[in-house]
Wavefront OBJ file of the C-alpha trace (Angstrom):
o trace
v 63.352 36.026 -37.784
v 60.289 33.989 -37.074
v 62.066 32.073 -34.269
v 63.214 35.327 -32.652
v 59.687 36.697 -32.680
v 58.366 33.503 -31.118
v 61.021 33.655 -28.371
v 60.168 37.296 -27.603
v 56.482 36.479 -27.294
v 57.271 33.573 -25.038
v 59.591 35.697 -22.840
v 57.018 38.488 -22.609
v 54.363 35.980 -21.553
v 56.695 34.537 -18.873
v 57.555 38.046 -17.723
v 53.892 38.920 -17.232
v 53.308 35.828 -15.195
v 56.315 36.543 -12.976
v 54.957 39.996 -12.220
v 51.629 38.548 -10.890
v 51.283 37.814 -7.166
v 52.102 34.184 -6.501
v 50.262 31.759 -4.185
v 52.304 28.575 -3.815
v 49.501 26.610 -2.166
v 47.021 27.505 -4.906
v 49.481 26.524 -7.625
v 50.197 23.198 -5.974
v 46.450 22.494 -5.796
v 46.068 23.381 -9.457
v 48.982 21.132 -10.335
v 47.465 18.217 -8.421
v 44.051 18.724 -9.999
v 45.589 18.793 -13.449
v 47.425 15.525 -12.804
v 44.230 13.844 -11.587
v 42.340 15.017 -14.639
v 45.024 13.734 -16.982
v 45.110 10.369 -15.175
v 41.318 10.024 -15.591
v 41.643 10.776 -19.292
v 44.397 8.184 -19.633
v 42.320 5.501 -17.868
v 39.328 6.235 -20.042
v 41.499 6.038 -23.137
v 42.846 2.620 -22.138
v 39.327 1.216 -21.760
v 37.562 2.761 -24.739
v 40.102 2.981 -27.594
v 42.203 0.394 -29.445
v 45.726 -0.495 -28.385
v 47.431 1.657 -31.093
v 45.504 4.729 -30.003
v 46.217 3.974 -26.318
v 49.962 4.366 -26.827
v 49.528 7.663 -28.622
v 47.119 9.013 -26.009
v 49.414 8.032 -23.119
v 52.398 9.678 -24.849
v 50.512 12.927 -25.340
v 49.187 12.860 -21.792
v 52.645 12.299 -20.320
v 54.095 15.068 -22.464
v 51.757 17.583 -20.882
v 52.915 16.614 -17.383
v 56.643 16.354 -18.062
v 57.323 19.878 -16.812
v 56.113 20.239 -13.206
v 57.413 23.773 -12.906
v 54.587 25.978 -11.559
v 55.778 28.766 -13.812
v 54.859 26.746 -16.864
v 51.360 25.952 -15.599
v 48.840 28.711 -16.029
v 45.194 28.775 -15.117
v 43.776 25.257 -15.138
v 40.761 26.446 -17.059
v 43.054 27.459 -19.965
v 44.112 23.859 -20.585
v 41.600 21.767 -22.449
v 42.022 18.009 -22.078
v 42.336 15.953 -25.175
v 38.975 14.634 -26.310
v 38.970 10.889 -26.752
v 36.679 9.477 -29.393
v 34.954 6.312 -28.196
v 34.741 3.595 -30.833
v 31.235 2.132 -30.645
v 31.010 -1.514 -31.590
v 27.943 -3.483 -32.622
v 27.694 -5.003 -29.136
v 27.491 -1.563 -27.532
v 24.587 -0.462 -29.713
v 22.180 -2.852 -27.993
v 23.058 -1.701 -24.488
v 20.328 0.163 -22.631
v 20.746 3.213 -20.467
v 19.812 1.181 -17.380
v 23.112 -0.708 -17.616
v 24.995 2.508 -16.888
v 23.360 2.620 -13.439
v 24.345 -0.876 -12.366
v 27.250 0.444 -10.308
v 24.793 2.416 -8.179
v 22.532 -0.525 -7.367
v 24.742 -1.752 -4.519
v 24.782 1.620 -2.766
v 23.091 1.420 0.646
v 20.921 4.522 1.078
v 19.168 3.362 4.239
v 19.285 5.584 7.272
v 19.755 4.449 10.833
v 16.891 4.059 13.278
v 16.011 7.031 15.391
v 16.096 6.626 19.196
v 12.286 6.665 19.226
v 12.060 3.913 16.593
v 14.624 1.774 18.405
v 12.706 2.198 21.654
v 9.468 1.072 20.012
v 11.157 -1.935 18.399
v 12.681 -3.015 21.723
v 9.403 -2.671 23.636
v 8.183 -6.247 24.160
v 5.023 -4.996 25.891
v 3.827 -2.998 22.886
v 1.639 -5.960 21.870
v -0.187 -5.535 25.188
v -0.784 -1.810 24.765
v 2.040 -0.549 26.985
v 4.410 2.205 25.979
v 7.156 0.730 28.190
v 7.890 -2.143 30.553
v 5.590 -1.920 33.590
v 6.943 -1.183 37.056
v 6.459 -4.148 39.448
v 5.738 -1.909 42.429
v 2.751 -0.257 40.686
v -0.506 -2.178 40.287
v -1.941 0.584 38.114
v 0.008 0.651 34.864
v 0.555 4.249 33.814
v 2.208 2.989 30.591
v -1.125 1.617 29.337
v -2.560 3.503 26.353
v -5.747 2.296 24.702
v -4.795 3.750 21.296
v -1.550 1.731 21.192
v -3.379 -1.607 21.146
v -4.829 -3.801 18.463
v -8.613 -3.530 18.500
v -8.508 -0.377 20.654
v -11.536 0.933 22.533
v -12.317 4.523 23.467
v -14.221 5.307 26.672
v -16.747 7.711 25.175
v -19.105 7.250 28.148
v -16.637 9.092 30.392
v -17.382 12.270 28.393
v -21.106 12.013 29.148
v -22.923 13.109 32.299
v -23.949 9.608 33.351
v -23.747 8.613 37.015
v -23.220 4.861 36.644
v -20.740 3.087 38.840
v -19.024 0.011 37.450
v -20.244 -2.028 40.453
v -23.765 -1.794 38.999
v -22.488 -3.931 36.131
v -19.632 -5.971 37.698
v -17.989 -7.293 34.541
v -14.626 -6.160 33.199
v -12.924 -6.623 29.840
v -9.296 -7.702 30.279
v -6.695 -7.363 27.547
v -3.850 -9.792 26.928
v -1.492 -10.042 23.938
v -2.447 -8.529 20.579
v -6.169 -9.022 19.923
v -6.685 -11.518 22.771
v -9.438 -10.178 25.080
v -11.903 -11.753 27.475
v -14.610 -10.843 30.011
v -14.370 -11.569 33.764
v -16.587 -11.163 36.817
v -15.353 -8.543 39.272
v -14.997 -9.457 42.982
v -17.164 -7.681 45.522
v -14.206 -6.255 47.407
v -11.620 -3.953 45.902
v -11.579 -0.907 43.652
v -10.642 -1.308 40.009
v -10.073 1.059 37.106
v -8.911 0.904 33.503
v -5.163 0.248 33.319
v -4.917 -1.941 36.424
v -2.781 -5.073 36.153
v -4.924 -7.920 37.476
v -4.759 -11.678 38.071
v -7.596 -13.595 36.427
v -8.818 -17.178 36.327
v -7.164 -19.572 33.922
v -6.790 -23.308 33.443
v -4.461 -24.234 35.003
v -3.219 -21.524 37.375
v -3.860 -17.836 36.767
v -3.113 -15.323 34.045
v -2.045 -11.672 34.148
v -3.813 -9.020 32.083
v -4.786 -5.346 31.990
v -8.307 -4.001 32.501
v -9.339 -2.268 29.271
v -13.037 -1.615 29.878
v -15.472 -1.237 32.804
v -19.094 -0.382 33.536
v -21.693 0.510 30.934
v -19.149 0.286 28.159
v -18.722 -3.431 28.879
v -22.481 -3.877 28.712
v -22.571 -2.313 25.262
v -19.607 -4.420 24.170
v -21.343 -7.639 25.262
v -24.413 -6.633 23.267
v -22.256 -5.921 20.246
v -20.591 -9.351 20.463
v -23.926 -11.014 21.287
v -22.739 -12.438 24.594
v -25.263 -12.767 27.424
v -23.990 -11.453 30.802
v -24.962 -14.709 32.512
v -22.593 -16.591 30.186
v -19.599 -14.753 31.666
v -18.334 -17.188 34.324
v -14.590 -16.576 34.630
v -13.481 -14.646 37.701
v -11.102 -11.761 38.214
v -9.195 -12.630 41.393
v -7.386 -9.464 42.465
v -4.904 -6.828 41.453
v -1.495 -8.255 40.666
v 1.161 -8.367 43.360
v 4.808 -7.410 43.057
v 5.878 -11.045 42.529
v 3.146 -11.560 39.905
v 4.281 -8.595 37.825
v 7.947 -9.620 38.048
v 7.164 -13.126 36.834
v 4.917 -11.693 34.112
v 7.740 -9.493 32.820
v 10.129 -12.466 32.780
v 7.750 -14.725 30.831
v 6.911 -12.053 28.253
v 10.636 -11.708 27.565
v 10.787 -15.396 26.579
v 8.035 -15.272 23.947
v 10.093 -14.252 20.906
v 12.878 -16.767 21.532
v 10.315 -19.505 22.176
v 8.564 -18.729 18.906
v 11.800 -19.009 16.921
v 12.844 -22.290 18.559
v 9.416 -23.828 18.021
v 9.449 -22.723 14.392
v 12.840 -24.351 13.794
v 11.677 -27.524 15.536
v 8.628 -27.742 13.266
v 10.860 -27.340 10.231
v 13.165 -30.107 11.459
v 10.140 -32.399 11.703
v 9.131 -31.445 8.121
v 5.750 -30.192 9.295
v 3.946 -27.976 6.793
v 3.016 -25.329 9.323
v 4.230 -21.938 10.463
v 4.330 -20.851 14.106
v 3.232 -17.210 13.965
v 3.113 -16.160 17.593
v 3.568 -17.401 21.157
v 1.678 -16.094 24.185
v 2.829 -17.111 27.661
v 0.400 -17.344 30.539
v 1.106 -14.858 33.316
v 2.290 -17.474 35.828
v 4.640 -19.088 33.292
v 3.071 -22.564 33.456
v 1.466 -22.556 30.005
v 1.985 -21.112 26.544
v -0.322 -20.798 23.536
v 1.308 -21.430 20.150
v -0.558 -19.828 17.243
v 0.162 -21.463 13.898
v -1.172 -21.449 10.356
v -1.253 -24.367 7.929
v -2.999 -25.104 4.657
v -3.651 -28.735 5.552
v -4.237 -30.780 8.663
v -1.032 -31.236 10.646
v -0.151 -34.024 13.081
v 1.888 -32.121 15.672
v 1.825 -34.660 18.523
v 5.564 -35.238 18.238
v 6.117 -31.480 18.146
v 4.182 -31.006 21.397
v 6.313 -33.613 23.165
v 9.533 -31.951 22.035
v 8.349 -28.462 23.016
v 7.160 -29.658 26.437
v 10.561 -31.222 27.155
v 12.363 -28.150 25.823
v 10.470 -25.417 27.702
v 8.979 -27.412 30.640
v 5.554 -25.850 30.244
v 2.089 -26.916 29.174
v 1.607 -26.543 25.409
v -1.594 -25.444 23.681
v -1.733 -25.278 19.876
v -4.238 -22.946 18.175
v -4.648 -22.874 14.417
v -5.493 -19.518 12.865
v -6.159 -18.484 9.289
v -4.070 -16.146 7.204
v -6.458 -13.275 7.941
v -6.133 -13.826 11.697
v -2.372 -14.029 11.259
v -2.314 -10.606 9.598
v -4.565 -9.265 12.358
v -2.172 -10.426 15.088
v 0.982 -9.220 13.356
v -0.463 -5.913 12.125
v 0.771 -3.707 9.314
v -0.044 -0.881 6.890
v -2.402 -1.491 3.984
v -2.139 -0.216 0.417
v -4.437 2.673 1.412
v -1.791 3.951 3.841
v -3.829 3.211 6.954
v -3.484 0.543 9.608
v -4.990 -2.811 8.665
v -8.708 -2.986 9.389
v -8.321 -6.425 10.963
v -5.764 -4.990 13.399
v -7.677 -1.854 14.322
v -11.398 -2.661 14.419
v -12.514 -5.559 12.205
v -13.345 -8.766 14.099
v -15.934 -10.479 11.888
v -14.219 -11.889 8.804
v -16.633 -12.451 5.912
v -15.736 -14.445 2.844
v -14.683 -12.450 -0.218
v -15.033 -13.829 -3.752
v -13.864 -12.702 -7.156
v -17.496 -11.924 -8.076
v -17.213 -8.944 -5.751
v -14.352 -7.561 -7.827
v -16.265 -8.185 -11.056
v -19.297 -6.344 -9.720
v -17.142 -3.314 -8.946
v -15.563 -3.318 -12.435
v -12.089 -4.047 -11.025
v -9.268 -5.659 -12.941
v -8.793 -9.270 -11.827
v -5.146 -8.769 -10.974
v -4.137 -10.812 -7.890
v -1.330 -8.395 -7.036
v -3.798 -5.505 -6.720
v -6.716 -7.354 -5.175
v -4.791 -9.282 -2.497
v -4.045 -7.812 0.897
v -1.120 -8.446 3.220
v -2.634 -11.800 4.194
v -2.472 -13.007 0.578
v -6.264 -13.191 0.293
v -8.766 -10.821 -1.300
v -8.983 -7.540 0.574
v -11.790 -7.428 3.127
v -12.591 -3.851 2.078
v -14.011 -5.165 -1.200
v -17.122 -6.094 0.771
v -17.536 -2.610 2.224
v -18.924 -1.069 -0.989
v -20.513 -4.167 -2.453
v -24.050 -3.273 -1.329
v -23.681 0.243 -2.753
v -22.609 -1.109 -6.130
v -25.467 -3.602 -6.236
v -27.938 -0.834 -5.453
v -26.552 1.602 -8.027
v -26.269 -1.022 -10.772
v -30.054 -1.329 -10.817
v -30.232 2.048 -12.595
v -27.845 0.997 -15.381
v -28.831 -1.036 -18.441
v -27.855 -4.659 -18.643
v -24.536 -5.440 -20.385
v -26.305 -7.540 -23.049
v -28.305 -4.544 -24.310
v -26.739 -3.064 -27.472
v -27.157 0.477 -28.801
v -28.243 0.470 -32.481
v -27.132 3.361 -34.713
v -26.921 3.951 -38.451
v -23.123 3.683 -38.225
v -23.222 0.370 -36.432
v -24.118 -1.467 -33.280
v -22.628 -0.299 -29.971
v -21.463 -2.894 -27.464
v -21.250 -2.420 -23.705
v -17.703 -1.978 -22.352
v -17.698 -0.680 -18.749
v -19.484 1.715 -16.386
v -18.754 4.320 -13.731
v -21.482 4.409 -11.091
v -20.163 7.610 -9.505
v -20.093 9.711 -12.679
v -23.142 7.951 -14.156
v -21.252 7.126 -17.380
v -21.366 4.032 -19.612
v -18.681 3.227 -22.196
v -19.634 1.680 -25.535
v -17.675 0.728 -28.642
v -18.569 -0.240 -32.204
v -18.447 -3.866 -33.241
v -16.044 -3.148 -36.096
v -13.817 -0.849 -33.981
v -13.568 -2.203 -30.408
v -10.362 -0.255 -29.716
v -12.212 3.093 -29.550
v -14.687 3.576 -26.712
v -17.205 6.352 -26.158
v -18.279 7.658 -22.748
v -22.026 8.215 -22.820
v -23.964 9.759 -19.906
v -26.545 7.445 -18.409
v -29.418 9.703 -19.513
v -28.223 9.584 -23.139
v -27.944 5.796 -22.996
v -31.514 5.493 -21.774
v -32.589 7.920 -24.508
v -30.948 5.797 -27.250
v -32.483 2.613 -25.849
v -35.926 4.234 -25.900
v -35.348 5.374 -29.494
v -34.394 1.841 -30.509
v -37.557 0.481 -28.911
v -39.589 2.900 -31.078
v -37.735 1.826 -34.200
v -35.556 4.936 -34.458
v -31.776 4.891 -34.857
v -29.402 7.837 -34.271
v -26.650 8.525 -36.761
v -23.626 7.815 -34.526
v -22.619 7.375 -30.897
v -20.221 10.297 -31.203
v -23.018 12.859 -31.107
v -24.025 11.620 -27.651
v -20.550 10.887 -26.246
v -18.864 13.220 -23.788
v -15.417 11.633 -24.187
v -13.866 9.574 -26.973
v -10.742 7.632 -26.127
v -8.689 4.625 -27.046
v -9.334 1.493 -25.043
v -6.457 0.567 -22.760
v -6.077 -3.168 -22.453
v -4.666 -4.281 -19.108
v -2.352 -7.229 -19.273
v -3.974 -10.449 -18.135
v -0.749 -12.070 -16.971
v -2.528 -14.131 -14.320
v -4.116 -17.534 -14.263
v -7.310 -18.852 -12.711
v -5.246 -20.781 -10.176
v -3.835 -17.493 -8.883
v -7.352 -16.101 -8.482
v -8.458 -19.219 -6.620
v -5.536 -18.901 -4.215
v -6.557 -15.415 -3.104
v -10.299 -16.106 -3.065
v -12.235 -17.612 -0.143
v -14.268 -19.740 -2.527
v -13.537 -23.438 -2.336
l 1 2 3 4 5 6 7 8 9 10 11 12 13 14 15 16 17 18 19 20 21 22 23 24 25 26 27 28 29 30 31 32 33 34 35 36 37 38 39 40 41 42 43 44 45 46 47 48 49 50 51 52 53 54 55 56 57 58 59 60 61 62 63 64 65 66 67 68 69 70 71 72 73 74 75 76 77 78 79 80 81 82 83 84 85 86 87 88 89 90 91 92 93 94 95 96 97 98 99 100 101 102 103 104 105 106 107 108 109 110 111 112 113 114 115 116 117 118 119 120 121 122 123 124 125 126 127 128 129 130 131 132 133 134 135 136 137 138 139 140 141 142 143 144 145 146 147 148 149 150 151 152 153 154 155 156 157 158 159 160 161 162 163 164 165 166 167 168 169 170 171 172 173 174 175 176 177 178 179 180 181 182 183 184 185 186 187 188 189 190 191 192 193 194 195 196 197 198 199 200 201 202 203 204 205 206 207 208 209 210 211 212 213 214 215 216 217 218 219 220 221 222 223 224 225 226 227 228 229 230 231 232 233 234 235 236 237 238 239 240 241 242 243 244 245 246 247 248 249 250 251 252 253 254 255 256 257 258 259 260 261 262 263 264 265 266 267 268 269 270 271 272 273 274 275 276 277 278 279 280 281 282 283 284 285 286 287 288 289 290 291 292 293 294 295 296 297 298 299 300 301 302 303 304 305 306 307 308 309 310 311 312 313 314 315 316 317 318 319 320 321 322 323 324 325 326 327 328 329 330 331 332 333 334 335 336 337 338 339 340 341 342 343 344 345 346 347 348 349 350 351 352 353 354 355 356 357 358 359 360 361 362 363 364 365 366 367 368 369 370 371 372 373 374 375 376 377 378 379 380 381 382 383 384 385 386 387 388 389 390 391 392 393 394 395 396 397 398 399 400 401 402 403 404 405 406 407 408 409 410 411 412 413 414 415 416 417 418 419 420 421 422 423 424 425 426 427 428 429 430 431 432 433 434 435 436 437 438 439 440 441 442 443 444 445 446 447 448 449 450 451 452 453 454 455 456 457 458 459 460 461 462 463 464 465 466 467 468 469 470 471 472 473 474 475 476 477 478 479 480 481 482
């Protein structure tokens, strides 16, 4: 009787399903999804459970898929897969969650360069302030943009109502590669303007550059650099001809390849130096090789090899790591363009005492710039700190209370706050306003002692110790002190 009832229920269920509208494509998709899900469960079972349980799990999984008849497969959501219990061993207990993400570490999530980015990267004249390769038939370079250069200059005098012709001060500033600029005397004949490609005096031959400044602005620039006008002796010959510009374009295209070959040659000679940049002269007869080295380098053999390889005159110029960063450019930790690339020309030495004065953690990774030395911007606020520190008490002055003696910890010159801590509890620090600190010091001088520091403190907090995982040798490497 029980079997008959079970068969009737089964037949009624099949009858109901036959009366529903059928979609063969949907059923085939459901069948395929079910197979994939069962295969995933089987694979997981083989990896995570013992061998005896694997056989049982595979048998049960295959039994579900033995009948491929669509009539016997209902809604896929009605079938719950068999839950597999993972046996955790002692080795698995020590595994961290980060190990589960190891398979994602090799995924490349970089995006391709945009057409604009590729165009900028391929522009070999970007180091000379040009948005594109100049046209040989045009002596005035319309691609020149002052704000695209290193050490850019803005002609603010053009916005003023000043009637001063550049012939009244016949000196021009001519730009070359990166931060290389120089001043030249203008000829009496000819008309010149900013952006003109000109031929200037060089030794030997001539060089090709772009006029970046004229007139009164040059006069102010000479005063800023403390150069007397009578000391400017080099001559500007003329505007560049068609053949000059063509040869200039060809030589600029050789600079990157020349730099790489010279760098490999120096490595083959085991010279402890790095060739950072190469600048060809406009006529192609000479090239300047900029290099950096920690020690004195004997590169006489290197010059002979480079002269035979490129058939040009070689000039070697050593630059420091700060000048190297200025020529290459980059973005600082502040998110702005490097100061040495945009406006800074006078490099002053920076010491670790500057960081100590500004209450900064002596962490080389935070204090060093892209050049590997202490950031030049540490000097920008040094005078302000020295001036403001005169209002604060000396660090060796202790605050005496009935609870104990308070020791100096740190200060904040902007908020006018000084942090102190008790001698027996240095882990807890108290932020005292500068006026309260002076009040306690005056009380101590009169022989009076407050009960605690807490009654004067605005903030009580636990002291956070920063890890001093650096050595004095690391600080000496980034400092300009010898």
